[in-house]
C-alpha positions in Angstrom: 21.6 -8.6 -10.7 20.4 -11.5 -13.0 17.0 -12.6 -13.4 17.5 -15.5 -10.8 18.5 -13.0 -8.0 15.6 -10.7 -9.0 13.1 -13.6 -8.7 14.7 -14.5 -5.4 14.4 -11.0 -4.0 10.7 -10.7 -4.8 9.9 -14.3 -3.7 8.0 -15.1 -7.1 8.1 -18.1 -9.1 9.0 -16.3 -12.5 9.7 -12.9 -13.6 6.2 -12.8 -15.3 4.6 -9.3 -14.9 7.8 -7.9 -13.5 10.0 -8.1 -16.5 9.8 -4.4 -17.3 10.8 -3.5 -13.8 13.7 -6.1 -14.0 14.9 -4.5 -17.3 14.8 -1.0 -15.8 16.7 -1.9 -12.6 19.3 -3.9 -14.6 19.9 -1.1 -17.0 20.3 1.4 -14.1 22.8 -0.8 -12.2 24.9 -1.9 -15.3 25.2 1.7 -16.5 25.0 3.5 -13.4 22.1 5.8 -14.8 19.1 7.1 -13.0 15.7 5.5 -13.7 12.1 6.2 -12.3 9.8 3.4 -12.9 6.7 4.3 -14.9 4.3 2.1 -12.8 3.2 2.1 -9.0 4.1 -1.2 -7.2 2.8 -2.8 -4.0 4.6 -2.8 -0.6 5.5 -6.5 -1.2 7.5 -5.4 -4.2 9.1 -2.0 -3.3 9.9 -2.8 0.3 12.0 -5.8 -0.8 13.8 -4.0 -3.6 14.7 -1.0 -1.5 16.0 -3.4 1.1 18.3 -5.2 -1.5 19.3 -2.0 -3.3 20.2 0.0 -0.2 22.0 -3.0 1.1 24.4 -2.9 -1.6 24.9 0.9 -1.5 22.7 2.1 -4.3 20.5 5.3 -3.7 17.1 4.2 -4.1 13.8 5.5 -2.8 9.9 5.0 -3.5 7.1 7.4 -3.2 3.3 7.4 -3.8 2.1 10.9 -3.2 0.5 10.5 0.2 1.9 10.1 3.6 2.6 6.4 4.3 1.5 5.4 0.7 1.2 1.8 0.0 1.6 1.8 -3.8 4.7 3.6 -4.7 6.9 4.4 -7.8 10.7 3.5 -7.5 13.5 5.8 -8.2 17.0 4.3 -8.5 20.4 6.0 -8.7 18.6 9.3 -8.7 19.6 12.5 -6.7 17.1 14.8 -8.0 13.6 13.5 -8.7 10.8 14.9 -10.6 8.3 12.2 -9.6 6.1 11.2 -12.5 2.6 11.2 -10.4 -0.1 13.6 -9.6 -3.0 13.6 -7.1 -6.4 14.3 -8.5 -9.5 14.8 -6.6 -12.8 13.2 -7.8 -15.9 14.9 -6.2 -19.8 14.4 -6.4 -22.6 16.0 -4.5 -24.0 12.8 -2.6 -27.4 13.4 -3.9 -27.9 9.5 -4.6 -25.9 8.2 -1.7 -22.4 7.6 -1.1 -19.5 6.1 -3.2 -16.9 3.8 -1.9 -13.2 3.1 -2.7 -14.1 0.4 -5.2 -16.6 2.5 -7.0 -13.9 5.0 -7.9 -11.2 2.5 -8.7 -13.7 0.6 -10.9 -14.6 3.8 -12.8 -11.1 4.4 -13.6 -10.1 0.7 -14.5 -13.2 0.5 -16.8 -11.4 3.1 -19.0 -8.9 0.4 -19.9 -6.2 1.9 -17.5 -3.8 -0.7 -16.0 -3.9 -0.9 -12.3 -0.2 -0.4 -12.0 -0.7 3.2 -13.3 -2.8 4.1 -10.2 -1.5 4.4 -6.6 -3.6 4.9 -3.5 -7.0 6.0 -3.2 -8.4 8.0 -0.2 -12.1 8.5 0.3 -13.0 11.5 2.4 -16.8 12.7 2.5 -17.8 13.1 -1.1 -14.5 13.1 -2.7 -11.8 10.6 -3.5 -8.1 11.6 -3.7 -6.2 9.3 -6.3 -2.5 9.0 -7.0 -2.0 8.5 -10.7 0.9 8.4 -13.0 1.1 11.8 -14.8 0.7 10.3 -18.4 -2.8 9.2 -17.6 -4.1 12.5 -15.9 -5.7 14.3 -19.0 -7.5 11.0 -20.2 -8.8 10.6 -16.8 -10.1 14.1 -16.3 -11.7 14.1 -19.8 -13.5 10.6 -19.3 -14.5 10.2 -15.7 -17.5 12.4 -15.7 -19.9 10.1 -14.1 -19.8 6.9 -11.6 -23.0 5.4 -11.3 -25.7 7.8 -11.0 -23.4 10.5 -9.8 -22.0 13.1 -11.8 -18.3 13.6 -11.0 -16.0 16.5 -11.4 -12.1 15.8 -11.5 -9.3 18.2 -10.6 -5.6 18.2 -9.9 -4.7 18.8 -6.1 -2.0 21.4 -6.2 -1.6 22.1 -2.5 -0.5 19.0 -0.6 -2.3 20.4 2.6 -5.7 19.7 0.8 -5.0 16.0 0.8 -6.6 14.3 3.8 -4.9 12.4 6.4 -5.6 8.7 7.0 -8.5 8.0 9.0 -8.0 5.6 11.8 -10.3 3.7 14.3 -8.3 3.3 17.7 -9.0 0.0 19.6 -7.7 -1.7 22.4 -7.2 -5.5 22.3 -6.1 -8.0 24.7 -3.4 -10.7 23.9 -1.4 -13.1 25.7 1.8 -12.5 23.9 3.3 -10.3 21.0 3.2 -13.5 18.8 1.9 -12.7 15.3 -0.7 -15.4 15.5 -2.1 -14.2 18.8 -2.4 -10.6 17.6 -4.0 -11.6 14.2 -6.6 -13.6 15.9 -7.5 -10.6 18.2 -7.5 -7.9 15.4 -9.4 -10.1 12.9 -11.8 -11.4 15.5 -11.0 -15.0 14.5 -10.0 -18.0 16.3 -6.3 -18.9 17.0 -6.6 -21.7 14.5 -8.2 -19.5 12.0 -5.4 -17.0 12.5 -2.9 -19.5 11.9 -4.3 -20.6 8.6 -4.4 -17.0 7.5 -0.7 -16.8 8.4 0.2 -20.1 6.6 -1.7 -19.4 3.5 0.0 -16.1 3.0 -2.8 -13.8 3.9 -0.9 -11.9 6.5 1.8 -9.2 5.7 4.0 -7.9 8.4 5.4 -4.6 7.6 4.3 -5.1 4.0 6.2 -8.4 3.7 4.5 -11.8 3.7 5.2 -13.7 7.0 4.2 -17.2 7.4 5.9 -17.7 10.8 3.1 -17.7 13.3 5.5 -17.4 16.3 7.2 -14.2 14.8 7.5 -11.5 17.6 5.5 -8.4 16.7 7.3 -5.1 17.5 5.6 -1.8 18.6 4.7 0.3 15.4 4.6 -2.6 13.3 2.0 -2.6 10.4 -0.1 -5.9 9.9 -2.1 -6.3 6.8 -4.7 -9.1 6.7 -6.1 -9.7 3.1 -9.7 -9.4 3.2 -9.8 -7.9 6.7 -7.7 -4.6 6.7 -4.6 -3.0 7.8 -3.5 -2.3 11.5 -0.8 -0.5 13.4 0.4 -1.9 16.7 0.8 1.5 18.5 1.6 0.8 22.1 1.2 -1.6 25.2 -1.0 0.4 27.4 -1.5 -1.8 30.4 -2.2 -5.4 31.5 -5.3 -7.2 32.7 -5.8 -9.0 35.9 -4.8 -12.1 34.2 -1.6 -10.6 33.0 -2.5 -10.4 29.4 -1.2 -7.4 27.5 -3.5 -4.5 26.6 -2.5 -3.2 23.2 -3.5 0.2 21.5 -4.1 -0.5 17.9 -5.0 1.7 14.9 -7.1 0.3 12.2 -7.1 2.0 8.8 -10.8 3.0 7.8 
């Protein structure tokens, strides 16, 4: 794989921030050696690379520590993997109110840590579970002691069963068809024209890939991400209205 092919696969204008990733993949393919990336990548990146690598017969997987992780580390030409990430739990007592996803992420990034060293964050009650690269764990444990007015304790999660499942809100929407623009309009509560604008400007991801085709037929169990709005799973067709519109069960990530 040369740089031109790599850029084409990712759909970017230049190699830029992905130069280290390109070098690792090239080395693995040229020498047929196993590599595991030292950074987490968004679904826009890892889904495209897995599709390409698996398509040419290269053993490749991506994991992020949680079920259905968005941000993941890539492993190529690996048959036994010691994943270099851990899940940590940041907890507080809630005396001064509640903290949100952005509060926990901001506290970690304020230490000078790159976003790529951090995977997904899941907030549950008065805790936040964070996937992090192993090489920054000790630094975070030692330095994240307070977020705002809240004292914070940090520990490694040893038992996967302690990691909370994703919280969803189930909703029923009504659509005239399974076209992407129709569904985006309904789940985002915007007009059809506004939905088409979101699609055309690249704000909509279908199964973690940017999709600018408003007439794409959305299949059941597809994931739709709308930047600035949220992430949704199109679960099932549960009936029809009197006007013959489809009634869809949708799960919205909380």
